[in-house]
C-alpha positions as CSV (number, residue, x, y, z in Angstrom):
1,X,124.3,112.2,73.1
2,X,124.6,113.0,76.9
3,X,124.5,109.4,78.4
4,X,123.3,109.2,81.7
5,X,125.5,106.7,83.6
6,X,123.9,104.0,85.9
7,X,125.1,101.6,88.2
8,X,122.7,98.6,88.9
9,X,122.5,96.7,92.1
10,X,120.6,93.5,91.5
11,X,119.7,89.8,92.8
12,X,119.6,88.8,89.1
13,X,116.5,86.5,88.6
14,X,114.2,86.3,85.0
15,X,113.1,89.7,85.0
16,X,116.5,91.4,86.2
17,X,118.3,90.0,83.2
18,X,116.0,91.2,81.2
19,X,116.2,94.5,82.6
20,X,120.0,94.4,82.5
21,X,119.5,93.6,78.7
22,X,117.2,96.9,78.2
23,X,120.1,98.7,79.7
24,X,123.0,97.0,77.6
25,X,120.8,98.0,74.7
26,X,119.8,101.6,76.0
27,X,122.2,104.5,73.9
28,X,120.9,106.9,76.9
29,X,122.4,104.8,79.4
30,X,126.1,103.8,80.2
31,X,126.4,101.1,82.7
32,X,129.3,101.7,84.7
33,X,129.3,98.7,87.2
34,X,127.3,96.2,88.5
35,X,126.7,94.7,91.9
36,X,125.3,91.9,93.0
37,X,123.2,90.6,96.0
38,X,120.9,87.6,97.2
39,X,117.2,87.9,97.2
40,X,115.6,86.0,94.1
41,X,117.9,83.3,94.4
42,X,121.5,83.2,96.1
43,X,124.7,85.4,95.8
44,X,126.7,83.1,94.1
45,X,123.6,82.1,91.7
46,X,123.3,85.9,91.3
47,X,127.2,86.5,90.3
48,X,126.8,83.3,88.0
49,X,123.8,84.9,86.3
50,X,125.6,88.7,85.6
51,X,128.5,86.9,84.3
52,X,127.1,84.8,82.4
53,X,124.6,87.5,81.4
54,X,127.1,90.5,80.3
55,X,129.4,87.6,78.2
56,X,126.2,86.4,76.3
57,X,125.7,90.3,75.1
58,X,129.1,90.9,74.5
59,X,129.5,93.6,77.7
60,X,132.6,91.7,79.9
61,X,133.9,95.3,80.4
62,X,131.4,96.2,83.1
63,X,132.8,95.1,86.2
64,X,130.8,93.2,88.7
65,X,131.0,93.5,92.4
66,X,129.4,90.6,95.1
67,X,127.6,91.9,97.7
68,X,125.2,90.5,100.8
69,X,124.3,87.0,100.8
70,X,121.5,87.4,103.6
71,X,119.5,89.8,104.7
72,X,120.2,92.1,107.6
73,X,117.6,89.7,109.9
74,X,118.0,86.5,108.9
75,X,114.5,85.3,107.8
76,X,115.3,85.6,104.0
77,X,112.7,84.1,101.2
78,X,113.2,82.7,98.1
79,X,111.4,83.1,94.7
80,X,112.3,79.4,93.3
81,X,108.8,78.7,92.0
82,X,108.8,82.2,89.6
83,X,112.3,82.2,89.0
84,X,113.7,78.8,89.0
85,X,116.6,77.2,91.3
86,X,119.0,78.8,89.4
87,X,117.4,82.2,89.2
88,X,116.9,82.3,85.6
89,X,114.2,79.6,85.1
90,X,115.3,76.6,82.4
91,X,117.6,78.9,80.8
92,X,121.3,78.0,81.0
93,X,123.8,80.2,80.2
94,X,127.4,79.3,78.7
95,X,130.1,78.9,81.5
96,X,130.9,82.6,81.8
97,X,135.1,83.3,81.7
98,X,133.8,86.9,83.4
99,X,135.4,87.1,86.6
100,X,133.8,89.3,89.3
101,X,135.9,92.5,91.0
102,X,138.4,92.4,93.7
103,X,136.1,95.0,95.5
104,X,132.9,94.3,97.4
105,X,129.7,95.5,96.7
106,X,129.8,98.1,98.7
107,X,133.7,99.7,97.8
108,X,132.8,99.0,94.2
109,X,129.8,101.2,94.6
110,X,132.0,103.8,96.0
111,X,134.7,104.0,93.9
112,X,132.3,104.0,91.3
113,X,130.3,106.4,92.6
114,X,133.6,108.4,92.8
115,X,134.6,108.6,89.2
116,X,130.9,109.0,88.2
117,X,130.0,112.3,90.5
118,X,125.5,112.3,90.1
119,X,125.3,108.6,88.2
120,X,122.0,106.9,89.1
121,X,121.6,104.1,90.7
122,X,119.3,101.5,90.2
123,X,118.1,98.9,92.6
124,X,116.1,95.6,91.2
125,X,116.4,93.8,94.2
126,X,116.3,94.0,98.4
127,X,118.5,97.3,99.4
128,X,120.9,95.0,101.8
129,X,123.8,96.4,99.8
130,X,123.0,99.8,99.7
131,X,121.9,100.3,103.1
132,X,125.4,98.9,104.6
133,X,127.0,101.2,101.8
134,X,125.1,104.4,102.8
135,X,125.8,103.4,106.3
136,X,129.6,103.2,105.6
137,X,130.2,105.6,103.3
138,X,127.2,108.4,104.2
139,X,129.2,111.0,101.7
140,X,127.0,108.6,98.8
141,X,124.6,110.7,99.7
142,X,126.7,113.9,97.8
143,X,127.7,111.5,95.2
144,X,124.8,110.0,93.5
145,X,122.4,111.8,91.6
146,X,119.3,109.7,92.6
147,X,118.2,106.2,93.3
148,X,115.6,104.4,91.6
149,X,114.3,101.1,92.7
150,X,111.6,98.6,91.8
151,X,109.8,97.7,94.9
152,X,106.7,98.0,97.3
153,X,103.4,98.4,97.1
154,X,100.5,100.8,98.2
155,X,98.2,98.2,97.0
156,X,98.2,95.0,97.5
157,X,101.5,92.8,97.8
158,X,102.7,89.9,95.9
159,X,104.2,87.5,98.5
160,X,101.9,88.6,101.4
161,X,98.9,91.0,101.2
162,X,100.8,93.5,101.8
163,X,104.3,93.4,101.1
164,X,106.4,92.9,97.9
165,X,109.0,91.0,97.4
166,X,112.0,93.5,97.4
167,X,110.7,95.0,100.6
168,X,110.1,92.1,102.3
169,X,113.0,90.6,101.6
170,X,114.8,93.1,103.7
171,X,112.6,95.7,105.2
172,X,115.5,96.9,107.8
173,X,117.7,98.0,104.6
174,X,114.7,99.8,102.3
175,X,114.0,101.6,105.9
176,X,117.7,102.8,106.1
177,X,117.9,103.9,102.4
178,X,114.3,105.9,102.8
179,X,116.0,107.6,105.9
180,X,119.2,108.7,103.7
181,X,117.9,111.6,102.3
182,X,118.6,111.0,98.8
183,X,115.8,111.6,95.7
184,X,114.1,108.7,95.5
185,X,112.1,107.2,92.8
186,X,110.3,103.7,93.5
187,X,108.9,101.7,90.7
188,X,106.3,99.4,92.8
189,X,104.0,96.5,92.2
190,X,101.0,98.8,92.0
191,X,102.4,99.9,88.4
192,X,103.4,96.2,88.0
193,X,100.0,94.6,88.2
194,X,98.7,97.5,85.8
195,X,100.8,96.2,83.0
196,X,100.1,92.9,82.5
197,X,100.5,91.4,79.1
198,X,98.1,88.2,78.0
199,X,99.7,85.5,75.9
200,X,98.9,87.3,72.4
201,X,100.1,90.6,73.8
202,X,103.3,88.9,74.9
203,X,103.4,87.6,71.0
204,X,102.7,90.6,69.5
205,X,106.2,92.0,70.9
206,X,107.5,89.6,67.9
207,X,110.8,88.9,69.8
208,X,112.3,85.7,67.9
209,X,114.5,85.5,65.2
210,X,117.9,87.0,67.0
211,X,120.3,85.2,69.7
212,X,119.4,87.6,72.1
213,X,115.6,87.9,71.3
214,X,115.4,84.2,71.8
215,X,116.9,84.3,75.0
216,X,114.2,86.7,76.4
217,X,111.4,84.0,75.1
218,X,113.3,81.6,76.9
219,X,113.6,83.6,79.9
220,X,109.7,84.6,79.8
221,X,108.4,81.0,79.1
222,X,109.4,79.8,82.9
223,X,107.7,82.6,84.3
224,X,104.5,82.3,82.1
225,X,104.3,78.6,83.3
226,X,104.2,79.8,86.7
227,X,101.8,82.5,85.8
228,X,99.3,80.0,84.7
229,X,99.2,77.3,87.4
230,X,98.5,80.4,89.5
231,X,96.1,82.5,87.2
232,X,95.0,79.4,84.5
233,X,96.2,81.9,81.7
234,X,99.8,82.5,80.4
235,X,100.5,86.5,81.4
236,X,104.0,88.2,82.0
237,X,104.6,91.1,83.7
238,X,107.5,92.8,84.1
239,X,108.6,94.2,87.8
240,X,112.5,95.2,87.2
241,X,112.2,96.0,83.1
242,X,109.5,98.5,83.7
243,X,111.8,100.5,86.1
244,X,114.5,100.1,84.1
245,X,111.9,102.0,81.6
246,X,111.6,105.3,83.8
247,X,115.7,105.5,84.1
248,X,116.1,105.3,80.1
249,X,113.1,107.4,79.4
250,X,111.5,109.0,81.9
251,X,108.4,110.2,80.0
252,X,107.2,106.4,80.3
253,X,106.2,107.1,83.4
254,X,102.4,108.5,83.7
255,X,101.3,108.3,87.2
256,X,103.2,109.3,90.5
257,X,102.9,110.8,93.6
258,X,105.3,112.4,95.7
259,X,104.9,110.8,99.6
260,X,106.4,110.1,103.3
261,X,106.8,106.5,102.7
262,X,107.5,104.2,105.9
263,X,108.1,100.7,106.2
264,X,106.4,98.0,108.4
265,X,109.2,96.7,110.7
266,X,107.9,94.7,113.6
267,X,108.6,91.2,113.0
268,X,105.0,90.2,115.1
269,X,102.9,92.2,112.9
270,X,101.7,90.3,109.5
271,X,101.8,93.2,107.3
272,X,106.0,93.2,108.1
273,X,107.5,94.6,105.0
274,X,104.6,96.9,103.7
275,X,104.9,99.9,102.4
276,X,103.0,102.4,103.8
277,X,101.8,106.0,103.2
278,X,102.6,109.1,105.6
279,X,104.2,107.0,108.7
280,X,106.2,109.2,111.1
281,X,109.4,107.5,110.2
282,X,109.3,107.4,106.9
283,X,111.5,109.1,104.1
284,X,110.2,111.2,101.0
285,X,110.0,109.3,97.8
286,X,108.4,109.7,94.4
287,X,106.2,106.6,94.2
288,X,105.6,105.8,90.4
289,X,101.8,103.8,90.3
290,X,101.4,103.8,86.4
291,X,103.5,103.6,83.2
292,X,103.1,103.6,79.5
293,X,103.0,100.6,78.1
294,X,103.7,101.4,74.3
295,X,106.9,103.4,75.6
296,X,107.7,100.6,77.4
297,X,107.2,97.6,74.7
298,X,109.5,99.9,72.4
299,X,112.1,100.1,74.9
300,X,111.3,96.2,75.3
301,X,111.8,95.2,72.0
302,X,115.9,96.8,71.8
303,X,116.5,93.8,73.4
304,X,116.3,91.9,70.4
305,X,119.4,93.7,69.1
306,X,122.1,92.9,71.7
307,X,125.1,92.1,69.7
308,X,123.8,92.9,66.1
309,X,125.8,95.1,64.1
310,X,124.4,98.0,62.0
């Protein structure tokens, strides 16, 4: 089987961790590197979370690159209420001997892209690292095959009525990346809201019984507590894992629309960070708004067997 080479850029919170585990569990993918960016939590937390997760998964061979600590316009937001102070809820991974690469995220992305022409870049957090990379190294446009992003919302957002977190955190970065001319697919918050699991549906995934499965369950408990406090029900959604599913199995996508997408950048506009159709200075993207829940669940269940032999 021909594997798809991927490079992951992440602000490793709870759902990022699940998405990374999905990638590591996927025989269809070869994870060539992971870069870290501040977003859900601080940059140092992101680095610790990624290194700890790779150690847990037995994949310390995957290089890790440290990236941007702040967005371009420094008005960063955090999501400690959703992801916890460390970014991984109540989970405390064992201290990792895994060290970061000597290269920074931008140079690490370029080097990896040069060694793996046509690779897929998967972004699970704000686009700060990627905007800097495309600015410094415009040749990346010819080295990367595509970018698959989790971010944005055509309907209501999740941090404001208009904007989704990843786009709201660094709107200037996403606007720059959309204008770079690369093939872009965006898994939006709309798709996430279309696939919310009830506690009963979540339990039916039957993820216990292995170390990796238990880690998955432990990660979700904090997130479900948050959902219960807001909605009065224990619910689960999987933003970044859904984006990873679209990379692993593109047939997971059931509804998308190619459109010109713009980002509201005006700091005085309540819609700042919102993604809107048909803006004059937007960029062309394939916007994913619905996925197949059964295919996604099947890919998610593979996590349970990370580290298992046979």
